[in-house]
C-alpha positions in Angstrom: 0.0 0.0 0.0 1.2 3.5 -0.8 0.9 6.5 1.5 -0.6 9.8 0.5 1.8 11.6 -1.7 3.7 8.5 -2.9 4.3 8.2 -6.7 2.6 5.3 -8.5 5.3 3.5 -10.5 4.4 -0.2 -10.9 1.4 -2.1 -12.2 0.8 -3.3 -8.6 0.4 0.4 -7.5 -2.2 1.1 -10.1 -4.0 -2.2 -9.5 -4.3 -1.4 -5.8 -5.8 2.0 -6.5 -8.1 0.5 -9.1 -9.4 -2.3 -6.7 -9.8 0.0 -3.7 -11.0 3.1 -5.6 -8.2 5.2 -4.1 -8.0 8.6 -5.8 -4.9 9.5 -7.9 -3.6 13.0 -8.5 -2.1 13.6 -12.0 0.7 16.0 -12.8 2.3 17.0 -16.1 5.7 18.1 -14.9 4.9 20.5 -12.0 1.4 21.3 -13.3 -1.6 19.7 -11.6 -3.9 18.2 -14.3 -6.6 16.1 -12.6 -7.7 14.0 -9.6 -9.8 10.9 -10.1 -10.2 7.2 -9.8 -8.3 4.7 -12.0 -10.8 3.0 -14.4 -8.3 0.8 -16.1 -4.6 0.8 -17.1 -2.0 -1.1 -19.0 1.8 -0.7 -19.4 1.4 2.5 -21.4 -1.7 4.3 -20.3 -4.0 5.0 -17.3 -7.6 5.8 -17.8 -9.0 8.3 -15.3 -12.3 10.2 -15.7 -12.6 9.0 -19.3 -9.2 10.4 -20.3 -6.1 8.3 -21.2 -2.8 9.5 -19.6 0.5 8.3 -20.9 2.4 6.7 -18.0 5.8 8.0 -19.3 4.6 11.6 -19.6 2.5 12.1 -16.5 3.2 11.6 -12.8 0.6 9.8 -10.7 0.4 10.5 -7.0 -1.6 8.5 -4.4 -4.3 10.6 -2.7 -6.1 8.3 -0.1 -8.6 10.1 2.0 -9.0 12.9 -0.6 
């Protein structure tokens, strides 16, 4: 389990957030883009709020309790 503010890096991180509906905060560099729940993911993309985010371009931060 990740703590609030930890970066999601591995499939297991995204799977945990998907299974438990833990919110994820998304950044493009230092710019906040979105907060939402992971709908699905693969090795290249994460779908949050009907938008696909490239895992290499964006940073995903755990936001439990948001």
